[in-house]
N, C-alpha and C positions, 0 to 999 in steps of 0.2 A: 511618552510612558519614561519614567525614571528607573535607574537600576534596581531601587527599593520599592519599586510598586508593590504595594500588598494587594492580592486579589481576594475578593468574596468567593465562596461556594458557587457551583453553577446555580444560576437563576430558574427556579421553579417558575416564575413569571413570564421570563423570556421565552422558554420553551414551551409553555401553555398558550403562546400565540403562534407557533410555527406549525406549519404543514410541511413536513420535509420529503422530499422525493430522494429515495435512496438506491440510485442505478447500483447494481451490483450487491444490494442488500441481502441477497440470499447464499452469497458467497463467503468466503473465508473470513477477511475483514469486516466486509459488511455486516455479517451476522451478529459481530460484538458491537458494531455501531449502533444496530437498530436496538440490540438489549440496552444500550447505554440511553438511547433516546426514550425508551419506554421508562425507563428509571427516573429521567429527568422530566417526565410528564409531557411529552411533546403532543400537540393538539390532534396530529395526524402523521402516521408514518406510512408512505406509500413506496413498496417495492415492486418495481416494474419487473418480471421475469422475461426471459427470453422465449418462452412459450407464446406469451402475450403480446410482447413488442419487442421486435427487432431494432434496437436502437442504431443500427447503421443507415437504416432507412427513415429518410425524412418524414415520411407519412405517418409510419409508427410513432415518431418523436411528437409530431403536431397532434396526434390523437391522444398521447399520454397527456400532454399540457392541457388539452380540451378537456378532458375527463377531470383533471384536478381544479382547473379554473372555474368548471362548473359548480363543482362543490364550495369553492372559495367564495363565489357568488351568496351562497347560503349564510355565509359565515363572514362578514366584511370586516370584522375585528383581525381575522387570523393573516399571517404573511406567509408566502411560499418562499421556501428555501430547496436548493438543489445541492445534493452532497454525491458529486460524481465519482464513484469507485469503479464502475463497470470497466473492465480492461482484458484484452487478450495478453495474458502474461505467462512467463513461463522462464526455465532455466537457459543455460546456454545453449544446449541440445535443439530445444523447442525455437529459440529465436534461430538458429542457423537453419532450421530446416523450413520455416515459414517466414521469411523476412519481409515479404510483400505483405501477406496477411496482418503480421504485426504492426506495420506501417499504417495501411489502408485503414483496418477495421478501428484501431484507436484514434486516429485522424477523425476519421467520418463522425465516429460517436461523440467524439468530444466538441469538435468545431461545431456541428449541427445544434446540440443539446445546448450548447452555451449561445448560440445566437437566437434560436427559439425562446430561451429564457429571458434574453433581453427584450425580443418582441413582445413577449406577454407581460412583462413587467415583475418577474421574479425579483423579490426583495436582495436575496444573496446567493451567489454561486459558488461551492466549494469545490475547485478543480484539483484533483488529486493527481500531483506529478510522481516522478520518480527520481531515483539516484541514478538512473542509468543515462540522464539527461546531463549530467557532468561531464568534462572533456576526460579524456582516458588518463591523461597525466596530469589532472587536477593536482596542486599542491595539498599536503596534508597538514592540519585538518581541512576538508572541505568547506569553502566559506561560499555564501549565497553569490557574491560579487565575481565568484570565478565561472559562474555557468557559461559564460560566452566566450571563454578563453582557450578554444580548440574543440575538436571534434570526439564525440563520445568514442568509448570502447566498440570494436568494430562488431563482434558478435552480437551486439544488443543495441547499435546504433538508430536502426529503423524504428525499434519500440522508443527509444530514449527521445529521439528527435519529434515523432509523433506527439508524445507527452508534452514535450517541451513547447509545441507551437500553443498548447493551452496557456500558457504564461503570457506568450506574445499577444494571444487574443483578449486574455484578461485585461492587461494593461492598457490595450488599445482601445478596448470598449469601455473602461474607466476613463481614459483620457478624451474619449470623444462623446461618450453618451453619459458618463457619471455612474457607470454600471459596478455594482458591489461585488466582485469576483477576486477570491483570494485562491492562493497557490502554496500548498504543503509540498514538501519534498520527504516523502517517507524514505527511510533506509531501508534494507532488506529486513521482511517480517519472518516472524516464525511463531509458533504456539499450536494448542489443540485446534482440530478442525482444518489443519492445513492440508494441502494436495499431496499425496503422497504417492502418485503415480510417477514412475520413475521415468518416463517418456516426456513429461511436462513438469516435473516438481522443479522446486529450487533446491539449495545444496543442503540444508538441514532436514528437510524431510526425506531427501533420497538417501543422506548418510544414516538416518535413523532405521529406514526401511532394510537398507542393504543389511547394517547390523544384527538387527533383529532376525532376519530372514536367515543369516548365515549363521546365527546361533542356534536357531531352531532346526536348521538342515544339517548341522554338525560341520559345515564348510570352514576351513584352515585360513582362508583370506578373503578379503573383499577387494574390488578393484575401483579406484576413484579416479576422477579426470585431472589432469595438469601434473603438477609437481608439489603441491601442497602449500608453495610459498607466498600467493596472494593474502591479502588480509581483507576482513571485511567486518563492517559493524552490524550488528541485528538488532531490532526493536520487537519486544514482545507485543502479540497483537493486540492485548487488551491496553496495553500502553498506547499503541498508536491511535486506537479508536477514541481513546480519552484526550489525547493531543488534537485530534481533528474535530471534536465537538468544542472544546475548549477555545479554539482559533475560531470557529463558526460562531460562537458566542460572543469572544471577546475582540476578535480582530478585524478590522475593515481597512486594511492598507493594500497599497500595490506592490509592496516587496513580498518576494517569494522567501519561505523559510524552512529551515530543516527540521525533520523530524528524526531524532535518533536517541540512541543511550549514553553515547559518549565513550563506548568501550570498544577497542579494535583487537581483533584476534586473528591469527593466521589459520588459513584452510586446514593446514597440518595439525595444530594445535586444536582445532575444533573437532577433527576426526578422531583424535585420541581420547577427547573429552566424551564425545558419544560414545565412543567403544566402550568406554569405563561405564557409563550411564546405562548403557544397554546390556553390558555383561559379556560383550564379545571380547574374547581374548586371542583372536588370530592374527593374521599379519594383515598390514594395510598396504596395498601395491598401487603405487601410483602411475597411472597410465599417461606417460609424458607426449604422446603422440597427440594427445588431445588438449585444447586451448584451455589456457589459465582463467581468461577473462581479463577484467580491469585489474592492475597490479596492486593498487591498494585502494580501500575504501574507509574512510573514518571521519566523522562530521564535525563541524563547530556547531553546537547546537545552544549557543547562548542567545540567538535571536527568538527562538520561540520560547524560552524563559523570559527574556526582556519584553517581549510582545503581550504575552498572555498567560506567563506564569506555568508553562508545561516542564515537567521533568520526569524522566521515565522512572518508575518505581521497582519494575521487577528485576531481581538478581538474576544474571543471565544462566548460572549453573541451575538454579531453581525453576526458571523459565523451561530450560532444557528438560529437567526432570518431569515437570508436568507434561510437557509434549511427546515424551517417550512413554509415560503412563498412559496418556490417552490414546496413544497408537495402539499399544498392545492391548487396552481393553478394547478397542474397536476390532482389531483382529481376532480377539476372543467371541466378541459378540457376533461377528459374521462367520465366522468359522474359517477364515482364511490361514491357509498353512504353506 
C-alpha cells in the first residue's frame, strides 16, 4: 500500500459474508465492536458469555467452535472470523494484586482460541494486543519495531507478556500454516460504559469517580497514585472499535500495528482536566508511595493509517466530557451516592 492509498467506506458485501465471534463482546470495548458490526450488516455476531463458556478451558472453546461451525455448514458461503477481545485487565493495583491470574488467564484464553481457530479453518483471527507489551523504556513515540527491545514495565509485565505471546503465535502460525491472524496494539482506552470500580479500573474512570464522589460528599481533596509525572496516550472507545473493524476488513499482514490518537498527556494534567470537567475544585494530593507505572506512553500511529486508513476522530476533551456525563447519568439512574 502507498502513503496516498485511498480507502473506500466499510464494505457491506464483505461483512455480509462474515460470521463473527466476538470474545468479550459484552464488555466495554466489545459492546461498541458489536454495535458497529450490526451497523455493517455482519451475517451473524456470536458473543460467548462467561456464564456459557469459560474460555480458559479448552473444552468450552471447542464447544463454542463446534456450535459456530455447525451453523456455518448450513450456510456454506459465509466465513468465520474471530475478534478476540476478552481479557482479564485492570489498572496498576489490580495487576499487582493478581499477577499470576493476569498471566495465566490471558495466555490460556488466547493461545487455545487461536490454535483451535486454525484447526477449524477460521478464515481470520484478530488477536487484540496491549500497549503494556512494550518495553518499560521504549523510545517515544512507540514504534512497532521496538516491541522486543526490552522488558515491559514491572507492574503489568505478566499481563503484557501473556498478550504479547499472541503476536508470536500469530506470526508463527502464519509462517507455518498460512493462517491469517493480525495483531492490533490499542493504547489505553476510555469512554462511556468503562469500568468505574476503584479496585480494578484504569486511570481515567478512577479519576472521574474520585472527583465526582468528592464533589458530592463535599470532600476538599482526592488522593491519586504516584507523582503525576508519567504521560499517557488515550483512545476513545468508539475510535478503537472502528480501528479494529477497519483492520479486520482491510489488513491481512503479519506486522503488528498501533491503534492510538497521537496525543500525549501527563497524569497531572489529566487529573486537572478531569477535575475541571467534573466540577471538583478541591486539592489533588499525590501519594508518592504508590508506583507511577511506565514513565511515558505515546505511539507512532502512522502504520495503521498507512495499512488501512485509520485515524482517531474524537477530540480528547470532548471524549472525556462524554465519559463524565455518562458516569453521572449512571449514578443518577442507579441511585449511587
